[in-house]
N, C-alpha and C positions, 0 to 999 in steps of 0.2 A: 210871894217871897218877902223877906224882911227889907227894911230900908237899906241896910249895909249891902246885902246881896244885890239889890236893885241898882245901887250906885256902881258896884264893881262890874256888873254885867253890862250896864248901859254906858260904861266908859269906853267900851270897844267901838271902833269905827263902824262896824257892821250894824250896830244898834243905835247909832247916834240920832236917827230920825224917829225913834220909837216914842210913843206916848204911853206913860204908865197909868193904868186904870185900876182902881180897887177891884178885887175879885168879887166883892159884894155887889158891884155895879154892873158886872159883866155876865150875869146869869140870863138864860134865854127862857121864854115862856114854854111850858110843857103842855099847852092846850093847842088844838088845831086852829089855824087862822081861818079856815073855811067852815069849821064846825066847832065853835067855841065851847060847846058843852062836852066835847069829847077830848080825852087826853091822847097825846101822841104816844103810841106804843108800837108802831110798825115802821118799816123802812121799805120803800119801793125800789127794787133793784133795777127797774127800767129807767125811771126818772132820777134815781139817786137822790131821793128826798124823803123826809120823815112824813108820815101820814097817820091818820086815825082809821078806825074801823069803817066809818061812814064814807071815807074817801074811796074805799074799795067798791062801793056801790055806784060811784059816779065818775069822777075825774080819772081815777086809777083802776077802773073796771077792767078785768082780764089781765092786769099787770101782775108779774111775779113779785113776791114780797117776802120779807122775813121779819122776825121780831126785832125791835130796836135794841133790845138787850143783847141779842146774839151778834148783831152787826157792830155794836159798840165794843163788845168783847174782842171781836175779830180785829177791829180797828186799833184797839189798845195794843194787841199783840203785835200788829204790823208796825205801829209807831215805835214801840219799845225795842223791837229787834232790828229796825231798819238801819241804825247807825252803829250797832255793836261791832260788826266786822271792821268798819272804818276806824272806829276808836281803837280797837285792838292793834290794827296795823300802824296807826299813828303813834301809839304808845311804844310799840316795838321799834319804830323808826327813831323816836326820840331817845330811847335807850342806846340804840346803835350810834346815833350822832354823838352822844356823850362819850362813848367809848372811843370813837374815831378822833374826836378832838383831843382826848388825853393821849392817844397813840401818836397823833401828829405832833403834839407838844414834846413828847419824848423823842420822836424822830428828829425834830429840828434841834433839840438839845444835843443829840448825838452828832448831827451834821456840823454844828458849830464847834464841837470839841475836835472833830476831824480837821476842820479848817484851822483852828488854833494850833493844833499839833504840827500841821504841815508848814504853817507860816513861822513857827518858832525856829525851824531848821533854816529858814532863809534869813532870819534876823531882821535887822532894821530896814534894809533896802527893799524889803518886800511889804513893808507896812502899808504903803499907799495902795498897792494892789489888793492886799488883804481887806482894807477898809472898803474898797469898792465892791468886793465880793460879798462882804457881810451886808452891805446896804442892799445889794441885789437880792440876797437871800431874805432879808427882812421884808423887802417889798413883796416877794412871793408869799411869804408867810402872812403878811397883813392882808393881802388880797384873798388868800385861802381862808383865813380866819373870818373875814367879813362875809364870804360866801357861806361858810358853814354856820356861822351865827345867824345869818338871815334865814337859812334853811331851817334851822332849829326854831327860830322865832316864829316862822310861818306855821310850823307844825304845832307849836304851843298855842298860837292864836286859834288854830282850828280846834284844838282840844278844848280851849276855853269856850269857843262857840258851841261845841257839842255839849259840854257840861251845862252851859247856860240853857241850852235847848232842853236838856233832860230835866233841869229844875222846873222849867216852865210846864213841860208835859206832866211831870209828877204832880205839880200843884193843880193842874187841870183835872187830873185823875182823882186827886184827893177831894176836889169839889164834887165829884161824881155827878157832873152835869152832862147828861147824855146829849142834849141838844148842842151844847157848846162843843163837845168832842166832835160831833158830826159836822158842825159848821166849820171847825178848824181843820178837818181832815185833809182837804186838798191843799190848804196853805202849808200845813206841816210837812206833808209828803213832798210837795214841790220844793220846799226849803231843804228837805233832806236830799233831794236830787241835786240841788245846787251845791250843797256841801260835798256830796259824793263826787261831783265833777271836779271841784277844787282839790279835794284830797287825792283823786286819781292822778292829777298833775304833780302833786307833791310826791306821790309814791314812785314816780318815774325818776326821782332823785335829782341831784345837782352835780355839776362838774366843777372840779377845782384843780389847780396845778400843784403837783407834789414835787418839790425841789430836792435835788441831791448834789453831792460835791464830788468831782473827779479831779485827780492830780495828773498832770502831764508827766510822762517819764523822761522826756528830753528837757530837763530842767534848765540847763545852761543856755540852750538856744531859744527857749520860749519863756524866759523869765518874765518878760513884760506881759505875757498872757497867761501866767501861771494860775491854774485852777479855773474850772468852768462850772457854772451853775446850770444844770440841766433840769428840765421838768417833764413830767408826763401827766396827761389828763387822767383824772381818777373820778369815777362815778360813785357817789354816795347814795345808796338806796336803803330801804328798810332792812334788807338782809345783810348789809355790810358794804364795804368799799372795795372796788376792783378797778384795774386799769381800763380806761375807756377804749372800746374798740371802734374801728372806723365804720360805724353803722348808725342807723337812726330808726326810730319807731314811727310807723304810720298807724294812727288810730282810725280804724274803719267803723267804729261804733257811731250810731246816729246820735248827734248832739242833743236833739230835742225829742220829746215824746215821753209817754208814761213808761217808767221802768217796771219790768215784771220778770218773773222767773218761770220756767216751764220744765216739766219732766222730760228727760231724753225720750225721743221717739225711735223705736226700733225699726220703723218702716220708712223714715225720711232722714236725709242729710240736708243740713242748711248751711248757707254761707253766702259768698259773693262772687260775681263775675267782674273782671277787671277790664277797663279801657285804658291803655297805656300809650304814651308817646314813645317810650323806650322800655326795653325789658327791665325787670326788677329781679335781682338775686336776693332771695330771702334766706334768713338763717333759722327763724323759728316763727311759730304762731302762738299768740297768747290769747287765752280764753278766760272770761270771767264766768266761772262755773264751779259746781261741787262735783268732783269726779270720784265715783265709787264703782270701780270696775274698769272697763276699757273704753277709751275714746280714740277714734280713728280720724286722721286728717287725710283727705284725698285732694290731689291736685289734678284737675281735669282740663284737657286742652280744648281749643275752639271747635273740635269735631266731636266733643263729648266722650273722649277716651281718657281713662285714668292713666296718667303718665308718671305719677309718683304718689307715695303714701307713707305714713308713719303712724305710730300709735303710742299711747301712754296708758299705763295701768296704775291706778292709785286707789287707796281706801280712805282718802281724806274727804269727808263730807262737808268741809267748810267752804262756803261760797267765797272765792277769792280768785285773783288773777293767777293762772297757771301757764307756764311756758312749756311748749311742746316743740323740741328741736326738729327741724327739717330743712335741708339745704337743697334748693331748687330754683331754677330760673323761670319767672313768670313772663309770658308774652301776652299781648293784648288778646282778649277773648278767652283767656284762661280763667278757671274758677277754683276757689278753695271751698271745700265742703267739710262739715263736721258731722260725724255719725257715731252712734254708740249701739252695741248689740244688747244693752241692758237698760233698764229703767231705774237704776238705783242712784242716779245723780240728776242734777238740774243745771240748766244753762240760763243766763240772763239775756234779756233782749228788750228792744223797744219797738212798739208798733209804729208802722209808717206806711209807705207806699212802695211800689216797685219801679220807681223812676231812678235814673242815674243820679248819683250824688257826687259832687266834686270834692275830692280829698285834698288835692293840691294841683298845681299847674301841670303836673305830669300824670296824674292818676284820677280816674273816676270809677265808681263801683255801682253795682245794682244788686239788690237782694235776690238770691236764687235758692231753689231747693231741688231735690231729686229723690225719686222713689228708690230706696235701698233696703233690701230684705236679707242681705248677707254681707259678710266682710269681702269686699271686692278685691280682685287681683289687678295688678298693672296690666293694661291692655283691654280690660272690660269696657263696654260701652254704656253710657248713661244718657238719659234724656233730661236736660236741664230746664226747669220750669220757673215761672215767676213766683215771687214770695214776698209777703209784706212784713215778715219777721226780720228785724235787723238785729242779729246777735251781737253781743259785746265782744269785739275781736280787735286785736292789734297784730301787726306783723313787723318783725325785725329785719330790716333790709340793709344791704351794703350800700354805701354811698358811691 
């Protein structure tokens, strides 16, 4: 990158400890360290390292391998596409935030006009009360503006980080240094995973207080308390703003591990079994998936019997978080499984183990799966088995 771009990018907090090195100094040798006369042209898929032809005769004998050119092309495609959905969601969220800020500005202008009109009728002896209400309203507005601007600033910061990362990757690709690309592969993908987790928290939105003004009808008796500023909590998310419900999200996704996607399996349902101190009433299940066709959510009790189910049909192949409404009470030992009768979509997951993981003080989960070869009816029996796939899932629960 040029000097100006380097200064702009490294002015961000996330890059403050970086050391800038000339690209001419950062090239890697293309000859084998074990066989200096041989050029590196292959990639060992077992050891995940670059090798030469002679390596196949000794240290990497009987290992599976592919050409370095093919694995580099695959890595380029994965790196280029890994942040695209996140960037699109953040850009959408930034546009939404701009619109909400303008709407809120107009809303508060209207509320102030209502207050002015009401207090004109009461003349001078209500001016003190009016002043107090305006101050209260301005306090709500200042707090809300601060929250919205911070939310927008956090999104813009993430966008700057992504753009900076794209510039770095493009520069690396322009150098066409295959060894550098493979050396940087894990670092870049781990960095993408970190950004993904930060962005997912932003996509859950922010909560702010939206104030309104009400006038008491019994003016003579309640003149000292004339006018009330009320507020309701509003959630600002990428898709817009709406009144906050008395609920919360539990993120069941494994926080660590390599992020991957997998084609839907028509013979297995995957999900989690719950260990709960108290029952949970859920409103919906959220999956990070591309849904092309039907996806079914099964709720299975501690005896392996399907007690509730719902499904969603979609033709959107975009990998994103999708909400599937279902109202049901979960008791300890209950499971939530996801199954699809077709292979036209993919779900995201992280590899791990089948041990119980603590979500919070009230809830622990364990990855589970079950053999399913048809759309089950309520009352059918399942055998729940252990599973190391931890699918990306959240549940919306009532507090």
